[in-house]
MARMI-668219 format. One record per residue (C-alpha): residue in one letter; x, y, z. Coordinates in steps of 0.2 Angstrom, whole numbers, padded with zeros to 4 digits, always signed. Layout:
<banus>
aXYZ;...
</banus>
This chain:
<banus>
m+0747+0729+0237;d+0743+0720+0220;a+0726+0721+0212;v+0720+0704+0207;a+0701+0708+0203;d+0689+0722+0201;l+0672+0723+0209;s+0658+0718+0197;a+0642+0717+0207;f+0636+0718+0225;k+0620+0715+0235;r+0615+0731+0245;v+0610+0728+0263;s+0594+0736+0268;f+0593+0744+0285;k+0575+0750+0283;k+0564+0744+0297;g+0552+0731+0291;t+0564+0724+0277;t+0574+0709+0277;n+0590+0703+0269;t+0596+0686+0263;i+0614+0689+0259;d+0628+0701+0262;a+0640+0698+0247;a+0649+0705+0233;i+0658+0697+0218;a+0673+0703+0208;e+0680+0699+0191;v+0698+0692+0192;r+0711+0700+0181;a+0719+0689+0168;n+0733+0678+0175;a+0732+0686+0193;v+0722+0671+0202;d+0724+0653+0201;p+0708+0647+0191;n+0706+0631+0201;g+0698+0639+0216;s+0710+0633+0228;i+0709+0640+0246;l+0724+0642+0258;d+0725+0627+0270;i+0709+0619+0262;g+0714+0616+0244;p+0703+0615+0229;v+0684+0615+0233;n+0670+0605+0225;s+0661+0612+0210;s+0645+0606+0219;i+0637+0613+0234;v+0628+0606+0249;a+0614+0612+0259;p+0617+0617+0278;a+0612+0603+0290;l+0611+0603+0309;g+0627+0595+0316;m+0636+0596+0300;g+0655+0598+0303;v+0662+0613+0293;k+0678+0623+0291;k+0685+0639+0284;s+0701+0648+0281;g+0699+0667+0286;r+0710+0682+0286;t+0710+0684+0304;t+0708+0667+0312;g+0715+0656+0299;l+0709+0638+0297;t+0696+0634+0310;t+0683+0620+0311;g+0666+0620+0319;t+0648+0614+0318;i+0632+0620+0311;t+0622+0623+0327;a+0606+0631+0319;v+0597+0633+0302;n+0583+0644+0296;v+0590+0658+0307;t+0583+0676+0308;v+0595+0688+0315;d+0598+0707+0318;v+0616+0711+0313;t+0624+0727+0319;y+0635+0737+0306;s+0646+0751+0311;t+0642+0767+0301;q+0659+0776+0301;c+0674+0766+0307;g+0666+0761+0323;i+0657+0777+0326;g+0639+0774+0327;s+0629+0759+0321;q+0614+0752+0313;k+0605+0735+0312;a+0600+0725+0297;r+0588+0710+0298;f+0593+0694+0289;v+0583+0678+0286;n+0586+0660+0282;q+0604+0661+0289;i+0616+0648+0296;a+0623+0648+0314;i+0640+0640+0317;g+0649+0636+0333;p+0660+0637+0343;g+0664+0655+0346;g+0682+0654+0340;f+0677+0649+0323;s+0678+0667+0317;a+0682+0685+0321;g+0681+0703+0314;g+0690+0703+0297;d+0685+0685+0292;s+0669+0691+0282;g+0669+0684+0265;s+0677+0667+0270;l+0669+0652+0261;i+0663+0639+0273;v+0665+0621+0267;e+0660+0604+0274;d+0674+0597+0285;v+0681+0583+0274;a+0699+0580+0269;t+0698+0584+0251;c+0687+0592+0238;p+0674+0599+0251;r+0658+0606+0245;a+0653+0624+0249;v+0640+0627+0263;g+0639+0646+0266;l+0648+0663+0266;l+0653+0670+0282;f+0648+0688+0286;a+0644+0691+0304;g+0646+0684+0322;s+0650+0687+0340;s+0662+0680+0353;t+0651+0664+0354;i+0643+0662+0336;t+0646+0664+0318;i+0633+0668+0305;a+0633+0664+0287;n+0623+0666+0271;p+0618+0649+0263;i+0630+0648+0248;s+0615+0643+0237;d+0607+0660+0240;v+0624+0669+0236;l+0627+0660+0220;g+0609+0663+0214;a+0609+0681+0218;f+0624+0683+0206;g+0619+0670+0193;v+0636+0661+0195;s+0642+0643+0200;m+0656+0635+0209;v+0672+0630+0200;g+0684+0617+0207;c+0686+0598+0209;t+0674+0584+0208;a+0674+0571+0222;t+0670+0553+0217;t+0656+0544+0226;s+0647+0528+0223;p+0631+0531+0212;e+0620+0523+0226;k+0626+0535+0239;s+0625+0550+0228;l+0607+0545+0223;f+0602+0542+0242;r+0610+0559+0247;t+0601+0568+0233;i+0584+0561+0238;v+0586+0565+0256;a+0592+0583+0253;w+0577+0585+0241;l+0564+0579+0254;f+0572+0586+0270;p+0584+0601+0265;t+0588+0606+0282;a+0590+0588+0289;s+0602+0581+0275;a+0617+0581+0288;a+0634+0574+0286;p+0635+0555+0286;g+0632+0548+0304;a+0620+0562+0309;a+0603+0557+0316;v+0591+0572+0316;n+0572+0571+0317;s+0566+0578+0301;a+0548+0580+0306;a+0554+0589+0322;i+0564+0601+0311;v+0549+0605+0301;a+0538+0607+0316;a+0551+0618+0324;s+0553+0629+0309;q+0534+0631+0307;a+0533+0636+0326;k+0548+0648+0324;d+0541+0656+0309;r+0524+0659+0317;h+0531+0667+0333;e+0548+0675+0328;q+0541+0693+0326;a+0535+0692+0344;l+0551+0685+0350;l+0561+0698+0341;r+0552+0712+0350;i+0557+0706+0367;p+0571+0718+0373;g+0588+0710+0371;v+0583+0696+0358;v+0594+0697+0343;g+0589+0682+0333;v+0579+0666+0332;g+0584+0649+0324;v+0581+0630+0324;g+0594+0620+0332;l+0599+0606+0343;s+0597+0606+0362;t+0613+0609+0372;v+0605+0599+0386;a+0598+0584+0375;p+0609+0584+0360;d+0597+0574+0349;q+0582+0585+0353;v+0577+0599+0340;v+0573+0616+0348;i+0570+0634+0344;q+0585+0644+0349;v+0583+0662+0355;y+0599+0672+0354;v+0600+0686+0367;e+0614+0699+0370;r+0613+0695+0389;d+0604+0680+0398;t+0595+0690+0411;p+0580+0685+0423;e+0570+0698+0413;v+0573+0689+0397;r+0570+0672+0404;q+0553+0678+0411;a+0548+0685+0394;v+0554+0670+0383;p+0542+0655+0383;a+0548+0638+0388;q+0540+0630+0372;l+0531+0635+0356;n+0518+0623+0348;s+0526+0609+0358;t+0544+0613+0353;p+0556+0617+0367;v+0564+0634+0367;e+0582+0637+0373;i+0590+0654+0376;v+0607+0656+0369;e+0618+0671+0375;t+0628+0677+0360;g+0632+0696+0365;p+0629+0708+0350;i+0630+0700+0333;v+0640+0711+0322;a+0646+0711+0304;h+0664+0703+0302;g+0670+0715+0289;g+0688+0722+0291;g+0686+0740+0287;c+0675+0756+0286;g+0660+0758+0276;e+0652+0741+0279;a+0635+0748+0280;s+0635+0758+0264;
</banus>
């Protein structure tokens, strides 16, 4: 196997109770003439030098080691989730809590070994980066917002520059600044005020929700029953009568929906993930 880069920095994951994480990521310095400098990704091509904020309903794609090129949809933002890491090649485990994450569906979007895949908007050419894949289950994928990853290492994207009209560019900039979690792809219609209200209710009650046995995460998403309705999603390992009895039907007038995910695990491909 040819070496193309050397580890230069990484963000240590905290497993201590009461602590939270925002990213699980590392960065490597490429060796001279070992990597194409244009940032091209297999099956995707060059990515944009700009990034985009995650938005409910946004179409995304990634090219991963295990599942290759897949497409999906951002199903939740502002996600707080407990991720399970193996300690020694699958023997034993420990959990780390992550905040302000992105949830993506459907289940086949990723699998173990896809960790580190760059998630980009689902457009034909020069897509903007949205997030960095690092965890998931058979039904859901979890990603760090790419802005948090770049900020942690003090770096920026390299790549192409898509051409858009000045009017559209200005409009999207204003919308993204005013409503960062509602600036969805063109054509999406998400109630920004409802997202703000749901986020406030979720933040206020998430600690109580996460103490319910079987609950592994909480996020703000779109209803699976009424697709245009913003809800608080509660992720559970198993949807049981006991869980349904413990989880409230609504919080501060925002509906609550239970989403069965199974255990959410780190999608790394080898041992020592939890170090």
